[in-house]
Backbone as CSV, one residue per row, in Angstrom:
resi,resn,N_x,N_y,N_z,CA_x,CA_y,CA_z,C_x,C_y,C_z
1,MET,1.108,-17.340,3.000,0.471,-16.210,3.610,-0.968,-16.068,3.093
2,VAL,-1.163,-16.264,1.802,-2.495,-16.108,1.224,-3.460,-17.137,1.812
3,TYR,-3.010,-18.366,1.913,-3.894,-19.419,2.418,-4.192,-19.272,3.906
4,ASN,-3.302,-18.638,4.645,-3.460,-18.512,6.092,-3.828,-17.099,6.530
5,ARG,-4.328,-16.280,5.613,-4.593,-14.868,5.918,-5.625,-14.655,7.009
6,ALA,-6.478,-15.630,7.292,-7.480,-15.482,8.350,-6.900,-15.795,9.732
7,ASP,-5.753,-16.430,9.769,-5.090,-16.757,11.026,-4.742,-15.453,11.742
8,THR,-5.046,-15.361,13.020,-4.838,-14.111,13.755,-3.373,-13.665,13.777
9,GLU,-2.439,-14.591,13.672,-1.029,-14.220,13.648,-0.591,-13.763,12.254
10,VAL,-1.247,-14.247,11.220,-0.880,-13.929,9.837,-1.614,-12.690,9.322
11,ALA,-2.845,-12.476,9.790,-3.700,-11.398,9.267,-3.024,-10.020,9.226
12,PRO,-2.336,-9.577,10.288,-1.703,-8.249,10.215,-0.626,-8.166,9.127
13,MET,0.151,-9.221,8.966,1.195,-9.228,7.946,0.582,-9.308,6.540
14,PHE,-0.496,-10.073,6.403,-1.194,-10.149,5.118,-1.710,-8.761,4.740
15,GLU,-2.288,-8.064,5.694,-2.828,-6.726,5.428,-1.711,-5.768,5.008
16,LEU,-0.569,-5.850,5.660,0.565,-4.997,5.284,1.039,-5.279,3.866
17,GLY,1.074,-6.552,3.500,1.584,-6.940,2.189,0.587,-6.808,1.056
18,PHE,-0.695,-7.048,1.325,-1.673,-7.131,0.248,-2.867,-6.203,0.398
19,GLY,-3.024,-5.587,1.554,-4.181,-4.728,1.784,-4.078,-3.412,1.027
20,LYS,-5.187,-2.733,0.917,-5.188,-1.416,0.287,-4.482,-0.430,1.200
21,ARG,-3.748,0.447,0.598,-3.025,1.452,1.361,-3.970,2.582,1.726
22,PRO,-3.774,3.205,2.875,-4.594,4.360,3.236,-4.236,5.555,2.350
23,GLN,-5.103,6.536,2.303,-4.851,7.710,1.473,-3.576,8.431,1.905
24,GLU,-3.354,8.507,3.194,-2.154,9.172,3.704,-1.398,8.225,4.631
25,GLU,-0.092,8.262,4.510,0.764,7.498,5.408,1.866,8.416,5.909
26,LEU,2.145,8.316,7.186,3.197,9.107,7.803,3.828,8.258,8.902
27,TYR,5.152,8.205,8.913,5.859,7.362,9.870,6.958,8.156,10.548
28,ASP,7.167,7.905,11.826,8.264,8.503,12.575,9.419,7.517,12.526
29,LEU,10.349,7.762,11.626,11.425,6.799,11.387,12.424,6.706,12.537
30,ARG,12.426,7.703,13.411,13.305,7.613,14.579,12.814,6.532,15.534
31,SER,11.504,6.466,15.748,10.972,5.474,16.684,10.397,4.253,15.956
32,ASP,10.235,4.354,14.635,9.612,3.281,13.858,10.349,3.112,12.519
33,PRO,11.606,2.681,12.559,12.417,2.614,11.337,11.927,1.599,10.302
34,HIS,11.004,0.727,10.691,10.498,-0.284,9.758,9.120,0.058,9.200
35,TYR,8.683,1.298,9.404,7.413,1.775,8.849,6.222,0.886,9.247
36,MET,6.106,0.569,10.487,5.056,-0.345,10.932,3.818,0.367,11.484
37,THR,3.963,1.592,11.984,2.845,2.290,12.610,2.569,3.607,11.880
38,ASN,1.464,3.651,11.172,1.066,4.841,10.434,0.485,5.853,11.429
39,ILE,1.119,7.006,11.532,0.674,8.022,12.494,-0.035,9.192,11.805
40,ALA,-0.374,9.051,10.549,-0.966,10.148,9.778,-2.269,10.658,10.384
41,ALA,-3.050,9.805,10.974,-4.354,10.221,11.507,-4.261,10.879,12.880
42,GLU,-3.089,10.863,13.490,-2.945,11.456,14.817,-2.993,12.975,14.721
43,PRO,-3.833,13.620,15.536,-3.974,15.084,15.500,-2.659,15.842,15.665
44,ALA,-1.726,15.286,16.379,-0.446,15.960,16.605,0.334,16.178,15.310
45,HIS,-0.018,15.456,14.253,0.726,15.534,12.994,-0.054,16.246,11.892
46,LYS,-1.109,16.964,12.274,-1.951,17.658,11.305,-1.149,18.649,10.454
47,ASN,-0.304,19.446,11.080,0.478,20.444,10.348,1.476,19.791,9.393
48,THR,2.096,18.714,9.826,3.041,17.993,8.963,2.318,17.426,7.752
49,ARG,1.147,16.818,7.985,0.367,16.267,6.863,0.016,17.356,5.866
50,LYS,-0.457,18.496,6.365,-0.855,19.601,5.481,0.343,20.108,4.687
51,HIS,1.470,20.298,5.367,2.679,20.772,4.689,3.097,19.803,3.576
52,LEU,3.132,18.522,3.877,3.546,17.530,2.884,2.534,17.426,1.742
53,HIS,1.247,17.504,2.062,0.206,17.462,1.028,0.357,18.647,0.075
54,ASP,0.498,19.843,0.633,0.637,21.043,-0.196,1.890,20.978,-1.068
55,ARG,2.961,20.504,-0.495,4.223,20.367,-1.245,4.064,19.371,-2.401
56,LEU,3.428,18.232,-2.129,3.208,17.231,-3.165,2.312,17.773,-4.281
57,MET,1.209,18.425,-3.922,0.292,18.963,-4.932,0.983,19.990,-5.818
58,LYS,1.832,20.823,-5.213,2.575,21.829,-5.985,3.465,21.152,-7.023
59,ILE,4.168,20.124,-6.624,5.052,19.391,-7.533,4.245,18.707,-8.635
60,LEU,3.130,18.071,-8.276,2.312,17.379,-9.274,1.750,18.348,-10.312
61,VAL,1.337,19.522,-9.878,0.827,20.537,-10.813,1.962,21.046,-11.695
62,GLU,3.114,21.326,-11.097,4.272,21.803,-11.873,4.676,20.803,-12.947
63,GLN,4.550,19.508,-12.647,4.951,18.470,-13.587,3.800,18.034,-14.491
64,ASN,2.670,18.712,-14.387,1.519,18.430,-15.229,1.030,16.981,-15.079
65,ASP,1.039,16.478,-13.873,0.605,15.103,-13.623,-0.881,14.969,-13.950
66,PRO,-1.256,14.041,-14.842,-2.655,13.901,-15.253,-3.616,13.590,-14.115
67,ARG,-3.128,12.975,-13.056,-4.006,12.654,-11.933,-4.482,13.911,-11.230
68,VAL,-3.775,15.040,-11.448,-4.119,16.304,-10.813,-4.655,17.309,-11.831
69,THR,-4.120,17.276,-13.046,-4.458,18.312,-14.022,-5.584,17.931,-14.971
70,GLU,-5.937,16.660,-15.064,-7.015,16.226,-15.950,-8.256,15.884,-15.145
71,ASN,-9.426,16.140,-15.722,-10.683,15.793,-15.062,-11.631,15.187,-16.083
72,PRO,-11.867,13.895,-16.059,-11.254,12.888,-15.179,-9.865,12.505,-15.688
73,PRO,-8.999,12.062,-14.789,-7.664,11.661,-15.216,-7.703,10.394,-16.071
74,ARG,-6.842,10.369,-17.082,-6.810,9.219,-18.007,-6.556,7.899,-17.299
75,PHE,-5.888,7.932,-16.143,-5.546,6.686,-15.455,-6.736,5.999,-14.797
76,GLU,-7.906,6.624,-14.838,-9.105,6.012,-14.273,-9.905,5.234,-15.306
77,HIS,-9.376,5.168,-16.538,-10.097,4.507,-17.631,-9.176,3.534,-18.359
78,PRO,-9.758,2.553,-19.070,-8.939,1.627,-19.849,-8.079,2.379,-20.867
79,PRO,-6.913,1.916,-21.177,-6.337,0.634,-20.765,-5.619,0.698,-19.427
80,TYR,-5.601,1.864,-18.770,-4.879,1.997,-17.504,-5.622,1.377,-16.327
81,ALA,-6.946,1.356,-16.372,-7.753,0.803,-15.283,-8.939,0.061,-15.883
82,GLY,-9.427,-0.905,-15.150,-10.583,-1.663,-15.631,-10.201,-2.617,-16.744
83,PRO,-11.193,-3.173,-17.411,-10.909,-4.121,-18.484,-10.230,-3.428,-19.664
84,VAL,-9.307,-4.137,-20.290,-8.598,-3.596,-21.443,-9.429,-3.870,-22.698
85,PRO,-9.738,-2.826,-23.483,-10.541,-3.017,-24.694,-9.829,-3.921,-25.704
86,GLU,-10.569,-4.741,-26.379,-10.009,-5.660,-27.370,-9.212,-4.921,-28.433
87,GLU,-9.731,-3.771,-28.907,-9.012,-3.037,-29.951,-7.640,-2.569,-29.479
88,TRP,-7.518,-2.224,-28.188,-6.221,-1.825,-27.661,-5.287,-3.026,-27.631
89,LYS,-5.811,-4.175,-27.225,-4.986,-5.389,-27.202,-4.459,-5.696,-28.593
90,GLN,-5.323,-5.603,-29.603,-4.924,-5.902,-30.979,-3.890,-4.904,-31.480
91,GLU,-4.108,-3.619,-31.201,-3.178,-2.586,-31.649,-1.807,-2.745,-31.012
92,ASN,-1.759,-3.265,-29.810,-0.499,-3.366,-29.081,0.093,-4.767,-29.063
93,ALA,-0.544,-5.715,-29.714,-0.074,-7.104,-29.710,1.305,-7.230,-30.337
94,LYS,1.600,-6.488,-31.384,2.894,-6.589,-32.050,4.031,-6.216,-31.101
95,GLY,3.831,-5.171,-30.314,4.873,-4.762,-29.368,5.121,-5.819,-28.316
96,VAL,4.064,-6.474,-27.868,4.194,-7.523,-26.851,4.888,-8.746,-27.455
97,GLU,4.527,-9.110,-28.691,5.131,-10.269,-29.337,6.628,-10.067,-29.547
98,SER,7.036,-8.837,-29.831,8.456,-8.565,-30.087,9.300,-8.709,-28.812
99,LEU,8.662,-8.688,-27.658,9.399,-8.846,-26.409,9.879,-10.284,-26.207
100,GLY,9.219,-11.244,-26.865,9.588,-12.640,-26.729,9.089,-13.245,-25.446
101,THR,9.306,-14.525,-25.280,8.822,-15.227,-24.089,9.938,-15.726,-23.204
102,SER,11.197,-15.588,-23.616,12.298,-16.085,-22.781,12.556,-15.110,-21.638
103,ARG,12.940,-15.649,-20.519,13.252,-14.828,-19.341,14.592,-15.213,-18.805
């Protein structure tokens, strides 16, 4: 799939598997049980999107999710995002070594 991603028949499937996800996704599982058509941007679903967004934000705030309650959220900085600092690698190397290499 990776090597043939420019092929017109492969490109849509490549995008589904490896592309960036949109900010909002909404699917009508009665008519689209395989989640193939994102209807979030359709005006007819504006109220549903708002209801689900508000419900999600309420839960995230109640659970003290850092992505909502921190500014900036810790997940936007190393070691969670971007390059991992050498000192973090060194501090955590023992834990990784104890996991072993056998699978």
